[in-house]
C-alpha positions, 0 to 999 in steps of 0.5 A: 103861822107867821112870826107876828102871830106867834108874838101876838099869841105869846103876848096874850097868854102872858098878859092873861097869866100876869093879870090872873096873878094880879087878881089872885094876890092876897091883901091887895086893894081893888084900886091896886089891882086895877092899876097893875092890870092897866100897866100890864095891858098898856105896856106890851112885854114891858108891863110884865117886866115892871110887874116882875120887878115891882108888882109883888111885896116879897123879900124872897122866900129864904129871907121871909123864912129866916125872919119868921124864925127869928121873930118866933124865937125872940117872942119865945125868949121874951115870954117863955112861949111862942106868939104874942104876949097877952095884952096888958095895959100900962095906965092911960086907960083912955087910950088903951085901944090905941095901944091894943092896935100897936100890940096886935102888930108887934106884940109889944105891950105899952110900958110906963116909966119912960122919959123923953127929950126932944132934940133941938135940931139934927146936929144936936141930935147927933151930938147927943148920940155921940155923947151917949155912945162915948158914955156906953159901958156894955153895948151900942146898937145902931141901925140907919136907912141912910148913913152918909160919910159926911161930918155927922155920919163920920162923927157917929162912926168915930164914936162907935170905933172909940166905944169898941176900943174900950171893950164895948160891944158895938153892932152897927147896921145900915141899909144896902141901898140908902147907905151905899156910899158909906158901905162902899167907903174906906170908913165902913172897912175902918169900923170893921177893922177896929172892932165894930160888928157890921151888917148890911140890911137887905143886901142887893147883890147882883141887880140883874139877879136880885128880882128873882130873890125878891123886890130890890126896892123893899128897904129897911127904913128904920132909924134905931139907936140903943145904948146899954139897953136903957137909952134909945132914940126915935124919929125921922133923922138919918145919920147925916148932915142936915145939908144932905149933900147927896140932895143938896138942892132941897136942903136943909133936911128938917127932922125930929128926933127924941131921946128916950130913957126907960123900958121903951129902950128895951122894945127898940132893942127887940126891933134891932135884934129882929133885924140883926139876927135876920142877917147875922148868925149871932144870937143876942136874945140874952139882951132881951131877957135882962131885967129892967131897972125899976122906974117910978113915974114917967109916961106910957109908950109903945114901939110899933114896928112894921114892914112887908113881913108884918101884918098887911096894912099895919102902918095905915091902921096905926095912923088912922087909929091915932087920927080917930082918937082926936077930939079937939086938934090933930097936927101932922107933919109928913114929907111924903103923902100918898094915902090909901082911900081909907086914910084919906077918908079918915083925915077928911072925917076928922075935920068934918067932925069938928077937929081942928086938923092941920097938915104940913108938907114940904113945898119942894119935895125931893121926890117929884112923883110923890110931891105931884101925887100929894097935891092931887089930894089937896082939893078933897082935904080942903073941902073937908076943912083940913088946913094945909100948909107947905113948908118953905124952909127946906125939906120938912122930913119930920114925921109927927102926929100930935093929938089933943095935947096928949098923944104923939106918934113919931118915927120913920114912917111916912104917909105913903105906900112905901111906908105902908107896904114896902119899908121896914119902919119903927115908930113910938106911940106915947101919951104924955102932956109934956113931950107932946107939948114940946112936939106941938111947939115944934110943929107950930115953929114949922108953921112960921116958915110955911105958906097956906094952901087955899082953894084959890091956889088950887083953882089957879093951877093950870090944866097941865098941872092938874093933869099931871097931879091926877095922872100920877095919883092914879098910879098911887097904888103902884108907887 
């Protein structure tokens, strides 16, 4: 047998083995299976390597076991028994079904008695976070996907150091990939030396060996700030300047951040504890057992945490449930849009049933691949009656949904496959006319800096552009 025959035979055996692996993986859409089989068969040997690196959603067996153990212990600490607490409504009976979806994902019940303030802009949000850290008396918890050593990033770092110097317990965590510039800098070492407890989320280690311990591109995309267990922030904003100098060509980054007070802070505390205890050998469950102060009035809200070790399709189910609740108007802002088939169908159905449906995307996307994939869906959305606008005032990074002037969903999750399957995300679902109205006004403010996308615009796309958009969209399941 010749060497060529041996290589060919080996390739065929490997191709069959990998294709069987693709077909046997649970919780995978048929479109994703087909896309990966095409990759494996069309790229000799390189297709096998690509699937090894990016084909399976796993952070490694040891990490999965550790996270599952932490979550089980935290749930027992919160409720006195393992497993999710039984669902308990907290007002807002009209939207109880939405909170049931969130409860089925994270096990957290909706809680009433919350207040929320929409920050004016990114700099105002950082100033508010710094002021709350400076006023902290017991503990400060920080978690960011991207924490840069720029003006805003160092403001927060300095506030953390000041709090630690006062005797406040400060725990800070940053993703190893997104925050690598800060983690490798003298500022990270300086925080540790001055008493700030630090942890690196999903450390990469040796990039050559990392794929054997789980996918390198599964990241902690959350943005969580908890102050004294009673104040929390949630939104799309990382700890960085809006000029975002690492990608200055797309600046400014335009984000939404909300400052919350009330029991909802306790739920963000739970997510932080899950992440912290999964990486650090420190038990902080006592913070989740502290009684919450009695509150009167306020609105109902619920934290929804998703990720590759949480129920499959949890994030798209959340988005789709909120969309299906719309009766009059749905407004969405999202920077990255690579929907599943069911989400695209839900969006189109929302418009078909007479709901005024508007989506605002950035005109220029820092991810050209995702931007191209997004445009492949424009024709179907427009045909259904969805109003599409592209924001031209920077990179619109805000991830917001408002429904009928009553419901809002904000947080870190995008409407793309990474947020659906690969990233750890945190969102807050709330029912409140005032805060929803504030978010809606912010969405309308964005509309002033947009250009509408029309059927005529799409008809004017060149053949190469159409070919690019649709080709990239085919790879949507593997992006």
